[in-house]
C-alpha positions in Angstrom: -36.8 23.0 -40.7 -37.7 19.6 -39.1 -38.1 17.0 -41.9 -38.6 14.0 -39.6 -41.6 12.0 -40.8 -44.2 11.0 -38.3 -44.8 7.5 -39.7 -47.2 6.5 -37.0 -49.4 9.5 -37.5 -49.5 9.1 -41.3 -50.4 5.5 -41.2 -53.0 6.0 -38.4 -54.6 8.8 -40.3 -54.7 6.8 -43.5 -56.1 3.6 -42.0 -58.6 5.3 -39.7 -60.0 7.2 -42.7 -60.1 4.1 -45.0 -60.5 1.4 -42.3 -63.1 -0.7 -44.2 -61.1 -0.4 -47.4 -57.9 -1.5 -45.6 -59.7 -4.6 -44.3 -61.2 -5.3 -47.7 -57.8 -5.1 -49.4 -55.8 -7.3 -47.0 -58.3 -9.3 -45.0 -61.4 -9.8 -47.2 -62.5 -12.8 -45.1 -63.2 -10.4 -42.1 -65.7 -8.5 -44.3 -67.9 -11.6 -44.3 -68.6 -11.3 -40.6 -68.0 -7.6 -39.9 -70.8 -5.0 -39.9 -69.3 -2.0 -41.8 -71.7 0.5 -40.4 -71.0 -0.3 -36.8 -67.3 0.7 -36.3 -66.2 2.8 -33.3 -62.6 3.9 -32.8 -61.7 3.8 -29.1 -59.4 6.1 -27.2 -55.7 5.0 -27.5 -54.5 2.7 -24.7 -51.2 3.4 -22.9 -49.2 0.3 -21.9 -46.3 0.5 -19.5 -43.6 -2.1 -20.2 -41.9 -2.7 -16.8 -39.1 -4.8 -18.2 -38.0 -2.2 -20.7 -39.0 0.9 -18.7 -41.0 2.4 -21.5 -44.6 3.4 -22.2 -46.3 2.5 -25.5 -49.5 3.7 -27.0 -51.7 1.5 -29.1 -52.0 2.9 -32.6 -55.6 2.0 -33.5 -58.3 0.0 -31.7 -61.8 -0.3 -33.3 -64.8 -1.8 -31.7 -66.7 -3.7 -34.4 -70.0 -5.5 -34.5 -70.4 -9.0 -35.7 -72.7 -9.0 -38.8 -76.2 -10.0 -37.9 -75.4 -10.2 -34.2 -75.6 -8.0 -31.2 -72.1 -8.9 -30.0 -68.9 -7.1 -30.7 -65.1 -7.6 -31.1 -62.0 -5.5 -31.3 -59.6 -5.0 -34.2 -56.3 -3.8 -32.8 -53.9 -2.5 -35.5 -50.3 -1.5 -35.0 -48.3 0.4 -37.6 -44.6 -0.4 -37.0 -42.0 1.7 -38.9 -38.9 -0.1 -37.5 -37.9 -3.6 -36.8 -37.6 -4.1 -33.0 -36.6 -7.2 -31.0 -39.3 -9.0 -29.1 -42.0 -6.9 -30.8 -44.1 -10.1 -30.8 -44.1 -10.1 -27.0 -45.3 -6.6 -27.0 -48.2 -7.5 -29.3 -49.2 -10.2 -26.9 -49.1 -7.7 -24.0 -51.4 -5.4 -26.0 -53.7 -8.3 -26.7 -53.9 -9.5 -23.1 -54.6 -6.0 -21.7 -57.2 -5.1 -24.3 -58.9 -8.4 -23.7 -58.8 -7.9 -20.0 -60.1 -4.4 -20.1 -63.0 -4.8 -22.6 -63.7 -8.5 -22.2 -64.1 -8.8 -26.0 -62.4 -11.0 -28.6 -59.4 -9.1 -30.1 -58.3 -9.5 -33.7 -54.6 -8.3 -33.8 -53.0 -6.9 -37.0 -49.6 -5.4 -37.6 -48.6 -3.4 -40.6 -44.8 -3.3 -41.0 -43.7 -0.3 -43.1 -39.9 -0.4 -42.7 -37.6 -0.8 -45.7 -35.2 -3.2 -44.0 -34.9 -6.0 -43.2 -36.9 -7.8 -45.9 -36.9 -11.2 -44.2 -40.3 -12.4 -43.2 -41.4 -10.9 -39.9 -42.4 -13.0 -36.9 -46.1 -13.3 -36.5 -46.6 -15.2 -33.2 -45.5 -15.3 -29.6 -45.0 -18.7 -27.9 -44.3 -20.0 -24.5 -43.7 -23.7 -24.3 -41.8 -26.4 -22.4 -40.6 -29.8 -23.5 -43.8 -31.3 -22.2 -46.3 -28.4 -22.4 -47.3 -25.7 -24.8 -48.5 -22.9 -22.5 -49.2 -20.3 -25.1 -49.3 -19.8 -28.9 -50.5 -16.2 -29.7 -50.8 -15.4 -33.4 -51.4 -12.1 -35.2 -51.9 -11.0 -38.8 -49.1 -9.2 -40.5 -49.0 -6.9 -43.5 -45.3 -6.6 -44.4 -45.1 -3.9 -47.1 -41.5 -4.5 -48.1 -42.4 -8.1 -49.2 -45.3 -7.0 -51.3 -44.9 -6.3 -55.1 -46.5 -3.0 -56.0 -47.5 -4.4 -59.5 -49.9 -6.8 -57.8 -52.0 -3.8 -56.6 -52.1 -1.7 -59.8 -55.7 -2.6 -60.7 -57.1 -2.7 -57.2 -60.1 -0.3 -57.0 -59.1 0.7 -53.5 -57.7 4.0 -52.1 -55.5 2.1 -49.6 -53.7 0.4 -52.5 -53.1 3.8 -54.1 -51.4 4.9 -51.0 -49.5 1.9 -49.8 -47.9 1.0 -53.1 -45.6 3.9 -52.3 -44.2 1.8 -49.4 -44.0 -1.6 -51.0 -41.0 -3.4 -52.5 -39.8 -1.0 -55.2 -36.7 -1.2 -57.3 -34.8 2.1 -57.4 -35.4 2.4 -61.1 -39.1 2.1 -60.7 -39.7 4.9 -58.1 -40.9 7.5 -60.6 -43.1 4.9 -62.3 -44.7 3.8 -59.0 -45.5 7.3 -58.0 -47.2 8.0 -61.3 -49.2 4.8 -61.0 -50.2 5.5 -57.5 -51.6 8.9 -58.6 -53.2 7.3 -61.7 -55.1 4.9 -59.5 -56.1 7.7 -57.2 -57.5 9.7 -60.0 -59.7 6.8 -61.1 -61.2 6.5 -57.6 -62.9 9.9 -57.8 -62.7 10.7 -54.1 -63.6 14.0 -52.4 -60.9 16.6 -52.2 -59.9 16.0 -48.6 -59.4 12.3 -48.9 -57.6 12.7 -52.3 -55.3 15.2 -50.6 -54.6 12.7 -47.8 -53.5 9.9 -50.2 -51.6 12.2 -52.5 -49.7 13.7 -49.6 -48.9 10.2 -48.3 -47.5 9.2 -51.7 -45.5 12.4 -52.1 -44.0 11.9 -48.6 -42.7 8.4 -49.3 -41.8 8.9 -53.0 -40.0 12.2 -52.9 -38.3 12.2 -56.3 -35.0 13.8 -57.3 -34.6 15.9 -60.5 -33.9 13.0 -62.9 -36.8 11.0 -61.4 -39.1 13.9 -61.9 -38.4 13.8 -65.6 -39.1 10.1 -65.7 -42.3 10.8 -63.7 -43.5 13.3 -66.3 -42.7 10.9 -69.1 -44.7 8.1 -67.4 -47.7 10.5 -67.0 -47.6 11.3 -70.7 -48.4 7.6 -71.5 -51.7 7.8 -69.6 -55.1 8.4 -71.3 -56.1 12.1 -71.4 -58.4 12.2 -68.4 -55.9 10.5 -66.2 -53.1 12.8 -67.4 -55.2 15.8 -66.5 -56.1 14.5 -63.1 -52.5 13.6 -62.2 -51.3 17.0 -63.4 -53.9 18.7 -61.2 -52.5 16.8 -58.2 -48.9 17.6 -58.9 -49.4 21.3 -59.6 -51.4 21.6 -56.4 -48.3 20.1 -54.6 -46.1 22.7 -56.2 -48.5 25.6 -55.3 -49.0 24.3 -51.7 -45.2 24.0 -51.2 -44.5 27.5 -52.5 -47.4 29.0 -50.5 -46.1 27.3 -47.3 -42.6 28.7 -48.0 -44.1 32.2 -48.4 -46.1 31.9 -45.2 -43.0 30.9 -43.3 -41.1 33.9 -44.7 -38.7 31.8 -46.7 -38.4 34.1 -49.7 -35.1 32.6 -50.8 -36.7 29.1 -50.6 -39.5 30.4 -52.7 -37.2 31.7 -55.4 -35.2 28.4 -55.3 -38.5 26.5 -55.7 -39.6 28.6 -58.6 -36.2 28.2 -60.3 -36.3 24.4 -59.8 -39.7 24.2 -61.4 -38.7 26.5 -64.3 -35.6 24.3 -64.9 -37.8 21.2 -64.8 -40.2 22.6 -67.4 -37.3 23.5 -69.7 -35.8 20.0 -69.4 -39.1 18.4 -70.2 -39.6 20.6 -73.2 -36.2 19.8 -74.6 -36.8 16.1 -73.9 -40.0 16.3 -76.0 -39.2 18.9 -78.7 -35.4 18.9 -78.9 -33.2 22.0 -78.5 -34.9 25.4 -78.3 -33.6 28.9 -78.8 -32.1 30.8 -75.9 -34.8 33.5 -76.3 -37.5 30.9 -75.8 -35.7 29.4 -72.8 -35.3 32.8 -71.3 -39.0 33.5 -71.6 -39.8 30.2 -69.9 -37.4 31.1 -67.1 -39.4 34.3 -66.3 -42.8 32.6 -66.0 -44.7 33.1 -62.8 -46.1 30.2 -60.8 -49.5 30.3 -62.5 -48.0 30.2 -66.0 -45.6 27.4 -64.9 -48.6 25.3 -63.9 -50.2 26.0 -67.3 -47.0 25.2 -69.1 -46.7 21.8 -67.3 -50.3 21.0 -68.4 -49.9 22.3 -72.0 -46.7 20.4 -72.5 -48.6 17.3 -73.5 -50.2 19.2 -76.4 -46.9 20.5 -77.9 -45.8 18.7 -81.0 -43.3 21.3 -82.4 -41.3 24.2 -81.2 -43.7 26.4 -83.1 -46.5 25.1 -80.9 -44.5 26.2 -77.8 -43.8 29.6 -79.4 -47.4 30.2 -80.2 -48.4 29.3 -76.6 -45.9 31.7 -75.2 -47.0 34.5 -77.5 -50.6 33.9 -76.4 -49.5 34.5 -72.8 -48.2 37.9 -73.8 -51.2 38.8 -75.9 
């Protein structure tokens, strides 16, 4: 299977869906002169770089109306997933050609999503001589690996819920950040399609290992009840969707491995909360189907004793 992540597509889909929210989060001053109901996304532009012998496509170009005016400007946004030499010159080339073609002011923005390097990215392109400054082109930069996810925890903004997953995160905090991203998402009460877009973005960039999954579940258990339930609904939908995709692709062995992994995870979580359990109880859990595994994951928060767990399993068989 091809596990290569299409970073450009993910970021373009996120930002085009939540364009105004992105601007509000990172460039609130633009909102003061932007008409939010007059935004049109233009067809992507193809630029040929003769010096490098390559073709580039602009990620996102929006035509926006000035608030209270009949005139327009462009917002050009590039999502860059790798650090490339002379990217600043390419940004100027984009700017010049967009300005030439549309004869409109162009507001250029770059969102850098790479993990390394963490040094501050260049945000201008200059041409100057000892006696003359010919050009100084500046553009706005959102460099995610220099932003602290904790600064966005209480932002009432769906873009924050998604992009925290790509900010500066210590390895020990990965599970915590994923849980907090989903907690924030639940509080936003979006429609199902937009919630799935953000939760899928988070799951792509914070794909946890087995030990992190346990930490993730522990973090969820500290949330208030409505947030717990909302996050559990998201995570169980991930599990079901993944298993269904595996079945559709004819990967029966992969399906069984996925079920075994989820059963083992539920057993570990139960032991973490209740202590050791009898082999008979563990065996019963290891035979649960996908629907009952989902219910077990949700019911786990209500178990205080092994007896609670036993009664719950007995109720399944009743």
